[in-house]
Structure formats: C-alpha cells, structure tokens
C-alpha positions as CSV (number, residue, x, y, z in Angstrom):
1,X,77.3,86.7,173.8
2,X,78.0,89.2,175.0
3,X,77.5,89.2,177.7
4,X,80.8,87.5,177.1
5,X,82.1,90.3,175.1
6,X,84.2,88.5,172.7
7,X,87.3,86.6,171.4
8,X,85.1,83.4,171.4
9,X,84.5,81.8,173.5
10,X,87.6,84.4,172.1
11,X,87.8,84.0,171.7
12,X,89.1,85.7,170.1
13,X,88.9,87.6,171.4
14,X,85.5,84.7,170.9
15,X,88.1,86.2,169.5
16,X,84.6,85.5,170.8
17,X,84.8,88.0,173.1
18,X,87.6,90.4,173.3
19,X,85.3,93.1,173.4
20,X,86.5,93.1,176.9
21,X,88.6,90.3,177.5
22,X,87.4,87.9,180.3
23,X,89.5,84.9,181.2
24,X,88.4,81.5,180.4
25,X,88.4,78.6,182.8
26,X,91.7,77.3,181.6
27,X,92.0,74.6,184.4
28,X,88.9,72.8,183.1
29,X,89.7,72.9,179.5
30,X,90.9,70.0,177.6
31,X,91.3,69.2,173.9
32,X,88.6,67.0,172.3
33,X,88.2,64.9,169.2
34,X,84.7,65.8,168.3
35,X,84.7,68.7,165.9
36,X,82.1,71.2,164.5
37,X,84.4,72.2,161.7
38,X,86.1,70.4,158.7
39,X,88.1,71.3,155.7
40,X,87.1,70.1,152.3
41,X,88.0,71.4,148.7
42,X,89.4,74.8,150.1
43,X,86.3,75.3,152.1
44,X,85.7,75.5,155.9
45,X,82.5,73.6,156.7
46,X,80.5,73.8,160.1
47,X,78.5,70.8,161.1
48,X,76.8,71.7,164.5
49,X,73.5,72.6,163.2
50,X,74.3,76.2,162.4
51,X,75.8,75.2,159.2
52,X,77.8,77.4,156.9
53,X,80.5,76.9,154.2
54,X,83.3,79.6,153.9
55,X,85.5,79.5,150.9
56,X,89.3,79.8,152.0
57,X,90.5,82.9,150.5
58,X,93.5,82.7,148.0
59,X,96.9,82.8,149.6
60,X,95.5,81.9,153.0
61,X,97.1,78.8,154.6
62,X,94.6,76.5,156.7
63,X,96.1,75.3,160.0
64,X,94.8,72.1,161.8
65,X,91.4,72.5,163.5
66,X,91.4,72.4,167.3
67,X,88.5,71.3,169.5
68,X,88.1,72.1,173.2
69,X,85.8,72.6,176.1
70,X,85.9,75.9,178.0
71,X,83.7,77.8,180.6
72,X,82.7,81.5,180.2
73,X,80.5,83.3,182.7
74,X,79.8,79.9,184.4
75,X,78.4,78.5,181.1
76,X,80.1,75.4,179.5
77,X,81.1,75.7,175.8
78,X,82.3,73.3,173.2
79,X,84.4,75.0,170.7
80,X,86.0,74.2,167.3
81,X,88.5,76.6,165.7
82,X,89.6,76.8,162.2
83,X,92.6,79.1,161.6
84,X,93.7,80.6,158.2
85,X,96.8,82.8,157.9
86,X,98.2,84.9,155.2
87,X,101.3,87.0,156.0
88,X,100.0,89.8,158.3
89,X,96.3,88.7,158.1
90,X,94.4,86.2,160.1
91,X,91.0,84.7,159.4
92,X,89.4,82.4,162.0
93,X,86.1,80.4,162.2
94,X,84.8,79.5,165.6
95,X,81.8,77.1,165.7
96,X,80.5,76.8,169.3
97,X,77.7,75.4,171.4
98,X,76.4,76.2,174.8
99,X,76.5,72.8,176.5
100,X,73.9,73.7,179.3
101,X,71.1,74.6,176.8
102,X,70.8,78.0,178.5
103,X,70.2,80.1,175.3
104,X,73.0,82.4,176.4
105,X,74.1,83.6,172.9
106,X,72.6,86.8,171.6
107,X,74.4,89.5,169.7
108,X,71.5,91.6,168.5
109,X,72.8,94.5,170.5
110,X,75.7,94.9,168.0
111,X,75.6,96.4,164.6
112,X,74.0,94.2,162.0
113,X,76.3,93.2,159.1
114,X,75.0,91.1,156.2
115,X,77.1,88.9,153.9
116,X,75.3,87.5,151.0
117,X,71.9,87.9,152.7
118,X,73.1,86.0,155.8
119,X,72.7,88.1,159.0
120,X,75.6,88.6,161.2
121,X,76.4,91.1,164.0
122,X,79.6,93.0,164.0
123,X,82.3,94.2,166.4
124,X,85.4,96.1,165.5
125,X,88.4,97.1,167.7
126,X,92.1,97.7,167.5
127,X,94.3,96.1,170.1
128,X,97.8,95.0,171.3
129,X,97.8,92.1,173.8
130,X,100.5,91.2,176.2
131,X,101.9,87.6,176.7
132,X,99.8,87.1,179.8
133,X,96.6,87.8,178.0
134,X,97.6,85.7,175.0
135,X,98.7,82.7,177.2
136,X,95.4,82.8,179.2
137,X,93.2,82.0,176.2
138,X,93.5,78.6,174.4
139,X,92.6,79.9,171.0
140,X,95.0,82.8,171.3
141,X,97.8,80.5,172.4
142,X,97.1,78.3,169.3
143,X,97.0,81.2,166.9
144,X,100.2,82.6,168.3
145,X,101.8,79.0,167.8
146,X,100.6,79.1,164.2
147,X,102.5,82.3,163.6
148,X,100.1,85.3,164.1
149,X,101.3,87.9,166.6
150,X,98.7,89.6,168.7
151,X,101.6,91.4,170.5
152,X,101.7,93.9,167.6
153,X,98.9,96.5,167.0
154,X,96.0,94.6,165.4
155,X,92.8,95.6,163.8
156,X,90.1,93.1,164.6
157,X,86.7,92.7,163.1
158,X,84.4,90.0,164.3
159,X,81.1,88.7,162.9
160,X,78.7,86.8,165.1
161,X,75.8,84.6,164.1
162,X,73.7,82.8,166.7
163,X,71.0,80.2,166.4
164,X,67.4,81.1,167.2
165,X,67.6,79.2,170.4
166,X,70.8,81.0,171.5
167,X,72.6,77.7,171.9
168,X,74.9,77.7,168.9
169,X,77.1,80.3,167.2
170,X,79.5,81.0,164.4
171,X,82.1,83.7,164.9
172,X,84.3,84.9,161.9
173,X,87.3,86.9,162.9
174,X,89.5,89.0,160.7
175,X,92.6,90.3,162.2
176,X,95.2,92.4,160.4
177,X,98.4,94.0,161.6
178,X,98.6,97.8,161.5
179,X,101.5,100.3,162.1
180,X,99.5,101.9,165.1
181,X,95.9,101.6,166.4
182,X,95.4,105.4,165.8
183,X,95.7,104.8,162.0
184,X,92.3,102.9,161.9
185,X,90.3,106.1,163.2
186,X,87.7,106.8,160.5
187,X,88.7,103.8,158.5
188,X,86.2,101.1,159.4
189,X,84.4,101.4,156.1
190,X,87.7,100.6,154.4
191,X,88.2,97.5,156.5
192,X,84.6,96.5,155.9
193,X,85.4,96.4,152.2
194,X,88.2,94.1,153.0
195,X,86.0,91.7,154.7
196,X,83.6,91.6,151.8
197,X,86.4,91.2,149.4
198,X,87.8,88.1,151.4
199,X,84.8,86.3,152.7
200,X,82.6,84.1,150.5
201,X,80.1,82.3,152.7
202,X,77.0,80.2,152.2
203,X,74.4,79.1,154.7
204,X,73.1,75.5,154.4
C-alpha cells in the first residue's frame, strides 16, 4: 500500500505500514464484530476472499482477534488482527479490505518473497517506537496491551499480499527484540531464515 508505507493499516506498522509511520484516523475508528480472521485447530484462517491458513508456530500464544475500521490516506479500511506472542517474538496477521473499492493496495514495488510458492512482497526494518507513536495506532496499542514492547529495539519483517483488484490484503509481521538496531546490519538473510522456519502457510 504503500503508498501507506506500512504497519497496516500498521499497521504495523500495517504493521501495515511502518515503513514510514503515518497516523491513522483514530477519532473515526471503532471496534467491530465482523471479522476476517478466526482461530481453528492451532491455525489462523482468513475469510475475506484472500484466504490463507497459517499454522500457529509452537510456543506462540494466540491472543483474541480484534476488528476495527480505520482511515489511511483518505481511504476507509476494515481490519482484522490476529496476534501471536512468544517471549521476545511477535507474529501478527492482518486481513484487510479497502472499503471504497479504489484498488489502493499494490506492493509490487517491494522485494518479492515467496513462501511455499505463494507470492508475497517484503519490507524489513529495525525501529524503536515512543509511547506517542504506539498510542496513535490501534493495533500497536493492542499488541502492547498483550505484552509486546515496541519501545525496545525491534527487528521488523513484513510480508504483504494483495488481491488482483487491489482491494484486499494479507500482511504477516514478524517482530523480534534485538539488543541494538545496529546489530542487524548484514543479517537480513539470517532473519529471513527465521521467517521460513516459523511460517507454514497455505493459500485456499
């Protein structure tokens, strides 16, 4: 989306977009009951038309799924977020739709990254967020509430997949605490291996 440039819608930074964090319209956001994600048999399953199943890695604890509306770059989004935490490592799944049908989502300018023959696009970064930034993003606030601290130096890898019409997306985020962001220089291949080790995914 980015254009959004990530944390997802962060969020996460798309999480969907913390490539360069852009505040969401928090005043217009409200939690919703409709969901694009569900847990079943230690899997995360998306149900919004861009449908995947992600096996929950061993030792990761699934937290309650949240659903909300948000506005980014004047486009309305509906977002479902699944959060999985294991000690100093976070794995999230965002399932999102652009509610105005504008076809806004396109990540093809990013590096391609395939998992089990499923095409994703990848963004890596290392960051340390202040409380103001964390509190400005609904998904970041929630992840912090669940026990993951983005106030510590954090390596972040995000994988994006958008539908052909650009109106739906899946965002996978792997976040891991590091001693200092300088330590990841030249180590992206090492972290890529960890993504492959953790993520088992199928496209339906």
